[in-house]
C-alpha positions as CSV (number, residue, x, y, z in Angstrom):
1,M,14.8,-73.8,80.1
2,P,15.5,-76.8,77.8
3,A,13.7,-80.0,78.5
4,D,16.6,-82.1,77.3
5,S,18.6,-82.9,80.5
6,G,21.6,-83.8,78.5
7,K,22.0,-80.5,76.8
8,K,25.0,-78.4,77.9
9,L,24.8,-74.7,78.5
10,F,27.5,-72.0,79.1
11,V,25.8,-69.6,81.4
12,G,28.6,-68.7,83.8
13,P,27.7,-65.0,84.5
14,R,24.1,-65.9,85.0
15,F,25.0,-68.7,87.3
16,R,27.3,-66.5,89.3
17,R,24.6,-63.8,89.8
18,I,22.1,-66.5,91.0
19,R,24.6,-67.7,93.6
20,Q,25.4,-64.1,94.8
21,Q,21.7,-63.3,95.0
22,L,21.2,-66.4,97.2
23,G,24.0,-65.1,99.4
24,L,26.0,-68.4,99.0
25,S,29.7,-69.1,98.5
26,Q,30.9,-71.4,95.8
27,T,31.6,-74.1,98.4
28,Q,28.0,-73.8,99.9
29,I,26.2,-74.0,96.5
30,A,28.5,-76.9,95.5
31,E,27.4,-78.8,98.6
32,G,23.8,-78.0,97.9
33,L,24.0,-79.3,94.3
34,G,26.3,-82.3,95.1
35,I,29.2,-81.2,92.9
36,S,32.7,-79.9,93.6
37,P,33.5,-76.3,94.3
38,S,36.2,-76.4,91.6
39,Y,33.5,-77.3,89.1
40,I,31.4,-74.4,90.2
41,N,34.4,-72.1,89.7
42,L,34.8,-73.4,86.2
43,I,31.1,-73.0,85.4
44,E,31.1,-69.4,86.5
45,R,34.1,-68.7,84.3
46,N,32.4,-70.3,81.3
47,Q,35.2,-72.9,81.2
48,R,32.7,-75.8,81.8
49,P,29.1,-76.2,80.8
50,V,26.2,-76.6,83.2
51,T,23.7,-79.2,82.2
52,A,19.9,-78.6,82.4
53,Q,19.9,-81.3,85.0
54,I,22.0,-79.2,87.3
55,L,19.9,-76.2,86.6
56,L,16.8,-78.1,87.6
57,R,18.5,-79.3,90.8
58,L,19.4,-75.7,91.5
59,A,15.7,-74.7,91.1
60,E,14.5,-77.5,93.3
61,T,17.1,-77.0,96.0
62,Y,16.6,-73.2,96.3
63,D,13.0,-72.8,95.0
64,L,14.0,-70.8,92.0
65,D,11.8,-70.1,89.0
66,L,14.0,-70.9,86.0
67,R,11.8,-68.8,83.7
68,D,12.7,-65.7,85.7
69,L,16.3,-66.7,86.0
70,A,16.6,-67.0,82.3
71,T,15.5,-63.5,81.5
72,A,15.1,-61.1,84.4
73,D,18.6,-59.7,84.7
74,E,19.3,-59.9,81.0
75,D,16.1,-58.1,80.1
76,R,16.9,-55.3,82.5
77,F,20.5,-55.0,81.3
78,F,19.3,-55.1,77.7
79,A,16.8,-52.4,78.3
80,E,19.6,-50.2,79.8
81,L,21.8,-50.8,76.8
82,N,19.0,-50.2,74.4
83,E,18.3,-46.9,76.0
84,I,21.9,-45.8,75.9
85,F,22.5,-46.8,72.3
86,S,19.3,-45.1,71.2
87,D,21.0,-41.8,71.9
88,P,21.8,-39.7,68.8
89,L,25.4,-39.9,69.9
90,F,25.5,-43.4,68.5
91,R,23.4,-42.6,65.4
92,Q,26.1,-43.7,62.9
93,I,26.6,-47.1,64.6
94,D,24.4,-49.8,63.2
95,L,24.4,-52.0,66.3
96,P,22.1,-55.1,66.0
97,K,19.8,-55.8,68.9
98,Q,21.2,-59.3,69.2
99,E,24.6,-57.9,69.9
100,L,23.2,-55.9,72.8
101,R,21.4,-59.0,74.1
102,D,24.7,-61.0,73.9
103,L,26.5,-58.2,75.8
104,A,23.8,-58.0,78.5
105,E,24.0,-61.8,79.1
106,L,27.7,-62.4,78.9
107,C,29.1,-59.2,80.2
108,P,26.8,-57.6,82.8
109,G,29.7,-55.7,84.4
110,V,30.4,-54.0,81.1
111,T,26.7,-53.1,80.8
112,H,26.8,-51.5,84.2
113,S,30.0,-49.6,83.4
114,L,28.5,-48.3,80.2
115,Q,25.4,-47.2,82.1
116,R,27.5,-45.2,84.6
117,L,29.6,-43.7,81.9
118,Y,26.5,-42.6,80.0
119,A,25.0,-41.2,83.2
120,A,28.2,-39.1,83.6
121,Y,28.0,-38.0,80.0
122,T,24.3,-36.9,80.3
123,E,25.0,-34.9,83.4
124,A,27.9,-33.1,81.8
125,R,25.8,-32.5,78.7
126,R,23.1,-30.9,80.7
127,G,25.5,-28.3,81.9
128,E,26.8,-30.0,85.1
129,T,30.3,-28.7,84.6
130,M,31.2,-29.3,88.2
131,V,30.6,-33.1,87.6
132,A,32.9,-33.1,84.6
133,A,35.5,-31.2,86.5
134,Q,35.3,-33.5,89.4
135,M,35.8,-36.5,87.1
136,A,38.8,-34.8,85.3
137,D,40.5,-33.9,88.6
138,R,40.6,-37.5,89.8
139,D,43.8,-39.2,89.1
140,D,43.9,-41.5,92.1
141,G,42.1,-44.4,90.4
142,S,38.9,-44.0,92.5
143,R,35.6,-44.6,90.8
144,F,33.5,-41.8,89.5
145,E,30.1,-41.6,91.1
146,A,28.0,-39.4,88.7
147,N,24.8,-40.0,90.6
148,P,24.9,-41.7,94.0
149,I,21.1,-42.3,94.0
150,E,21.4,-44.3,90.8
151,R,24.4,-46.1,92.2
152,V,22.5,-47.3,95.2
153,R,19.5,-48.2,93.1
154,D,21.8,-50.4,91.0
155,L,23.1,-52.1,94.2
156,I,19.6,-52.7,95.4
157,E,18.6,-54.2,92.1
158,A,21.8,-56.3,91.9
159,N,20.6,-57.9,95.2
160,R,17.0,-58.2,94.0
161,N,16.0,-56.0,96.9
162,Y,16.5,-58.9,99.3
163,F,19.1,-59.0,102.1
164,P,18.9,-62.3,104.1
165,E,21.1,-61.1,106.9
166,L,18.8,-58.2,107.7
167,E,15.7,-60.4,107.3
168,T,17.1,-62.8,109.9
169,A,18.0,-60.0,112.3
170,A,14.6,-58.4,112.0
171,E,12.8,-61.7,112.6
172,N,14.9,-62.4,115.6
173,L,14.1,-58.9,117.0
174,R,10.3,-59.5,116.6
175,D,10.6,-62.9,118.2
176,E,12.4,-61.4,121.2
177,L,9.9,-58.6,121.5
178,N,6.9,-61.0,121.1
179,V,4.3,-58.3,120.7
180,P,1.5,-57.8,118.2
181,A,1.7,-55.1,115.6
182,E,-0.3,-52.5,117.6
183,G,2.1,-52.9,120.5
184,L,5.3,-52.5,118.4
185,F,6.0,-48.8,119.1
186,A,5.9,-49.3,122.9
187,A,8.1,-52.4,122.7
188,L,10.7,-50.7,120.5
189,S,10.8,-47.7,122.8
190,T,11.4,-50.0,125.7
191,R,14.1,-51.9,124.0
192,L,15.9,-48.6,123.0
193,R,15.7,-47.5,126.6
194,E,16.7,-50.7,128.3
195,K,19.3,-52.1,125.9
196,H,20.8,-48.9,124.5
197,S,20.0,-46.2,127.1
198,I,18.1,-44.2,124.4
199,V,15.0,-42.4,125.5
200,T,12.3,-41.8,122.9
201,R,10.5,-38.5,122.9
202,I,7.6,-37.3,120.7
203,M,8.3,-33.6,120.0
204,P,6.1,-30.7,118.9
205,V,6.5,-29.4,115.3
206,D,7.6,-26.0,116.5
207,V,10.7,-27.7,118.0
208,M,11.4,-30.2,115.3
209,R,10.4,-27.9,112.4
210,E,11.2,-29.7,109.2
211,T,13.0,-32.7,110.9
212,L,11.0,-35.9,111.5
213,R,13.6,-37.9,113.4
214,R,16.8,-36.8,115.1
215,F,19.1,-38.8,117.3
216,D,20.8,-36.8,120.0
217,R,24.0,-38.8,120.7
218,H,25.1,-36.7,123.7
219,R,21.8,-36.8,125.5
220,R,20.9,-40.3,124.3
221,Q,17.5,-39.2,123.1
222,L,15.6,-40.2,119.9
223,L,13.4,-37.3,119.0
224,I,10.3,-38.0,116.8
225,S,8.1,-35.3,115.3
226,E,4.5,-35.3,116.2
227,L,3.8,-35.0,112.5
228,L,4.5,-38.7,112.0
229,D,1.6,-41.1,112.2
230,G,1.8,-44.4,114.2
231,A,3.3,-46.4,111.3
232,G,5.9,-43.7,110.7
233,R,6.9,-43.5,114.4
234,S,7.4,-47.3,114.7
235,F,9.4,-47.3,111.5
236,Q,11.8,-44.6,112.8
237,L,12.3,-46.5,116.1
238,A,13.0,-49.7,114.2
239,L,15.5,-47.9,112.0
240,Q,17.4,-46.7,115.0
241,I,17.5,-50.2,116.5
242,G,18.8,-51.4,113.1
243,L,21.6,-49.0,113.2
244,A,22.4,-49.9,116.8
245,E,22.1,-53.7,116.6
246,S,22.7,-54.7,112.9
247,S,25.5,-52.2,112.1
248,A,27.9,-55.1,111.4
249,A,25.5,-56.8,109.0
250,I,24.9,-53.5,107.2
251,D,28.7,-52.9,106.9
252,A,29.2,-56.4,105.5
253,I,26.6,-55.8,102.8
254,V,28.2,-52.4,102.0
255,S,31.6,-53.9,101.8
256,R,30.4,-56.5,99.2
257,A,29.6,-53.6,96.9
258,G,33.3,-52.9,96.5
259,P,34.8,-49.4,96.6
260,L,32.3,-46.6,97.1
261,D,32.6,-42.9,97.4
262,D,31.5,-41.4,100.7
263,T,28.1,-40.2,99.5
264,P,26.8,-43.5,98.0
265,R,28.3,-45.4,100.9
266,R,26.3,-43.4,103.4
267,L,23.2,-43.5,101.3
268,Y,23.5,-47.3,101.0
269,R,23.8,-47.6,104.8
270,I,20.7,-45.5,105.3
271,T,18.8,-47.5,102.7
272,L,19.8,-50.8,104.4
273,A,18.7,-49.4,107.8
274,N,15.3,-48.5,106.2
275,Y,15.2,-52.1,104.9
276,F,15.7,-53.5,108.4
277,A,13.0,-51.2,109.8
278,A,10.4,-52.4,107.2
279,A,11.5,-56.0,107.9
280,A,11.0,-55.5,111.7
281,M,7.5,-54.1,111.2
282,M,6.6,-56.8,108.7
283,P,8.6,-59.9,109.6
284,Y,9.2,-62.0,106.5
285,Q,7.6,-65.3,107.3
286,A,4.4,-63.8,108.8
287,F,4.1,-61.1,106.2
288,H,4.6,-63.5,103.2
289,A,2.1,-65.9,104.6
290,A,-0.4,-63.1,105.1
291,A,0.2,-61.7,101.7
292,E,-0.5,-65.1,100.1
293,A,-3.6,-65.8,102.2
294,L,-5.0,-62.3,101.5
295,S,-4.2,-62.4,97.8
296,Y,-1.9,-59.4,98.2
297,D,-4.6,-57.0,99.5
298,V,-2.5,-54.0,100.3
299,H,-5.0,-52.2,102.5
300,V,-5.8,-55.3,104.7
301,L,-2.0,-56.0,105.0
302,A,-1.5,-52.4,106.1
303,Q,-4.2,-52.8,108.9
304,R,-2.8,-56.2,110.0
305,F,0.8,-55.0,110.4
306,S,0.0,-51.4,111.5
307,A,1.8,-50.1,108.4
308,G,1.2,-47.5,105.7
309,F,0.2,-48.2,102.1
310,E,3.6,-47.2,100.7
311,Q,5.4,-49.3,103.4
312,V,3.4,-52.4,102.5
313,C,3.9,-51.9,98.7
314,H,7.7,-51.4,99.2
315,R,7.8,-54.5,101.4
316,L,6.1,-56.6,98.8
317,T,9.0,-56.0,96.4
318,T,11.4,-57.7,98.9
319,L,9.7,-61.1,99.0
320,Q,12.6,-63.0,97.4
321,R,13.5,-65.6,100.0
322,P,14.3,-69.0,98.6
323,N,11.4,-71.5,99.3
324,A,9.1,-68.6,100.2
325,R,8.9,-66.2,97.3
326,G,6.2,-63.8,96.7
327,V,4.9,-62.2,93.5
328,P,7.8,-60.4,91.8
329,F,6.5,-56.8,91.9
330,F,7.8,-53.6,90.5
331,L,7.2,-50.3,92.3
332,L,7.2,-46.6,91.3
333,R,6.7,-43.5,93.3
334,V,6.0,-40.2,91.5
335,D,4.8,-36.7,92.4
336,N,2.1,-34.8,90.5
337,A,4.8,-33.2,88.3
338,G,5.9,-36.7,87.2
339,N,9.2,-36.7,89.0
340,V,10.2,-40.2,90.0
341,S,11.6,-40.5,93.5
342,K,11.5,-44.2,94.0
343,R,11.5,-47.1,91.6
344,F,12.3,-50.8,91.8
345,S,11.8,-53.8,89.5
346,S,12.2,-57.3,90.9
347,G,10.9,-58.6,87.6
348,T,11.5,-57.4,84.1
349,F,9.8,-54.0,83.9
350,P,12.2,-51.8,82.0
351,F,12.2,-48.5,83.9
352,S,14.1,-45.7,82.2
353,K,17.2,-44.4,84.0
354,F,17.4,-41.2,81.9
355,G,13.8,-40.0,81.6
356,G,10.4,-40.0,83.1
357,T,7.4,-42.4,82.7
358,C,4.5,-42.7,80.3
359,P,1.6,-40.4,81.0
360,L,-0.8,-43.1,79.8
361,W,0.0,-45.2,82.8
362,N,-2.7,-44.5,85.3
363,V,-0.3,-44.0,88.2
364,H,-0.5,-40.4,87.1
365,S,-4.3,-40.3,87.1
366,T,-4.5,-41.1,90.8
367,F,-4.0,-37.4,91.6
368,D,-7.5,-36.8,90.1
369,T,-9.0,-39.4,92.4
370,P,-7.2,-39.1,95.7
371,D,-7.3,-42.2,98.0
372,R,-9.0,-44.3,95.3
373,L,-7.1,-47.4,94.1
374,L,-6.9,-47.8,90.3
375,S,-6.0,-50.9,88.4
376,Q,-4.8,-51.3,84.8
377,V,-3.5,-53.7,82.3
378,I,-0.6,-52.1,80.4
379,E,1.3,-53.2,77.4
380,L,4.7,-52.1,76.2
381,P,5.6,-51.7,72.5
382,D,7.2,-55.2,72.4
383,G,3.9,-56.8,73.5
384,T,4.9,-57.5,77.1
385,R,1.9,-57.1,79.4
386,Y,1.7,-56.1,83.0
387,F,-1.0,-55.6,85.7
388,S,-0.7,-52.7,88.0
389,I,-2.5,-50.9,90.8
390,A,-1.9,-47.3,91.8
391,Q,-3.0,-44.9,94.6
392,T,-2.0,-41.6,96.0
393,V,-0.4,-41.5,99.5
394,R,0.1,-38.6,101.9
395,R,3.4,-38.2,103.5
396,P,3.7,-36.7,107.0
397,V,1.4,-33.6,107.1
398,A,2.9,-30.2,106.7
399,P,2.0,-27.3,108.9
400,H,-0.2,-24.6,107.3
401,P,0.4,-22.8,105.0
402,Q,3.0,-25.3,103.5
403,P,1.6,-27.4,100.7
404,Q,0.6,-30.9,101.7
405,P,3.0,-33.4,100.0
406,R,1.3,-36.0,97.8
407,F,2.8,-38.9,95.9
408,A,1.4,-41.7,93.8
409,I,2.5,-45.3,94.3
410,G,2.4,-47.7,91.4
411,L,2.7,-51.4,92.1
412,G,2.6,-54.0,89.4
413,C,3.7,-57.4,88.0
414,E,3.9,-59.4,84.8
415,I,0.4,-60.4,83.6
416,R,1.2,-64.1,84.3
417,H,1.4,-63.4,88.1
418,A,-1.8,-61.2,88.2
419,T,-4.1,-64.1,88.9
420,K,-2.7,-64.2,92.5
421,L,-3.9,-60.7,93.2
422,V,-7.3,-59.8,94.7
423,Y,-7.4,-56.8,92.4
424,A,-7.5,-58.9,89.3
425,A,-10.4,-61.1,90.5
426,G,-13.2,-61.2,87.9
427,I,-11.0,-59.8,85.1
428,D,-10.4,-61.9,82.0
429,L,-6.7,-61.0,81.8
430,E,-6.3,-62.8,78.5
431,K,-9.1,-60.8,76.7
432,T,-8.6,-57.5,78.5
433,E,-7.0,-55.0,76.1
434,G,-3.9,-53.5,77.6
435,T,-3.3,-49.8,77.6
436,P,-0.4,-49.1,75.2
437,I,2.3,-47.3,77.0
438,G,6.0,-46.7,76.4
439,V,9.0,-46.6,78.7
440,N,9.1,-42.9,78.2
441,C,8.5,-40.5,75.3
442,R,12.1,-40.3,74.2
443,L,12.3,-44.1,73.7
444,C,8.7,-44.8,72.7
445,E,8.1,-45.2,68.9
446,R,4.3,-45.4,69.1
447,E,2.7,-43.1,66.5
448,N,-0.2,-40.7,66.9
449,C,0.0,-40.4,70.7
450,S,-1.7,-37.3,71.9
451,Q,0.2,-37.4,75.2
452,R,3.7,-37.3,73.6
453,A,6.0,-34.7,75.1
454,E,8.9,-35.2,72.7
455,P,9.7,-37.2,69.6
456,P,11.6,-40.5,70.0
457,I,15.4,-40.0,69.7
458,T,15.5,-43.0,67.4
459,R,13.5,-41.3,64.7
460,T,13.8,-38.2,62.5
461,L,11.4,-35.4,63.3
462,I,9.2,-34.4,60.4
463,L,8.0,-30.7,60.3
464,D,5.1,-29.8,58.1
465,E,3.5,-26.4,58.4
466,T,0.5,-27.5,56.3
467,T,-0.6,-30.4,58.7
468,R,-1.5,-30.7,62.3
469,R,-1.8,-34.1,63.8
470,V,-3.2,-35.5,67.0
471,S,0.4,-35.8,68.2
472,S,2.5,-32.7,68.4
473,F,5.3,-34.6,66.8
474,A,5.5,-36.4,63.5
475,F,8.5,-38.6,62.8
476,S,9.8,-41.0,60.2
477,N,9.1,-44.7,60.3
478,A,12.8,-45.6,59.7
479,R,15.3,-45.7,62.5
480,E,18.1,-43.3,62.3
481,L,21.6,-44.7,61.7
């Protein structure tokens, strides 16, 4: 941010997103900053400037890092726009990168709308004729949900994966239970029975079959599969309590998202109930303090809070409380075929919404070294560097002869935050050469990559029967227009 306190800036959309992420009304943030609500309204509509002095006051009052606020959302929106406009569909449009950045900063709603429209287009292009027909049949003005999973992911990212109402409710629950982590399952079971007349039963796999949790409303029984380990069982009980006791808070968060089709609305509710469960197992204040004291040692945190490796990694991405922020992590979960089933970026890591990940990222190598944690410095084509750790995790065991499910979890942060991690101790982060990776093959323009699965869509493919290169694909250096 500018050092000159007298300089005036028009950053209305960015200011509004900051306020919404803090969960504050215009009146509340005006009181905190000592200015009038009407002035806040004008700032957010870009009809009045905001001085650097006000931004500094904002950072001090709500413990915000202005470096992150200046770029995090805009970088993510820019990455989305860049991916969309790299498609050959727009080959004849010479769209300068600066225009995309301006659009990302000034019109995030337009960026989001374009992303959803492009998602619908790609689904239709891949032969999803039912999706196209569904969109064509709608004439009631309702919004088209091409991919409910992506829609919910967008909502989570819009809130920076932090929901203060659920954090407060979860901390209040743990304060009332007043038990250590190892006694949580018994305490949650007792609360369900005494407060909600719900009996918890651990059931054999031949009864539950492929179901891990089922709530029998008529008999008031919560049935938990024996396949779940201790952390999984506590999580499912906490989730049930979240649905029973924090339903109003969950509904309020869902309502803030605006009109949603039934599928994304239900998925959003389930996602928020999962959020509550993790917050109940790992209460914010205690978990954040432990994470900082232990230099984010995931395995020790898992032991201290009787949680799983994946549960801890996911929880680390939610530490966005004002005045008690953690390292802004990004997270990825993939299977051994490279399918992405979970991703979240609380920083600026540009995950692709329409493709896979780079095979040079060692999150994929963890399947060759099960249960061993790998670390890596990675570097994107634009020179941005990140530090990441990765390890395989096992989901609830499957009865023989079903294949045992395995996934890999990648957890990382910008290189400037890596000094806070125990995994970077003893590493000269400035001198360590980063592994060059791309967002994915279709967007990566690195040449001579032996792992390339397809040519970049921004370049012309060159075919030469007299030559065989390291990479299966050769392409021109000039961008296609």
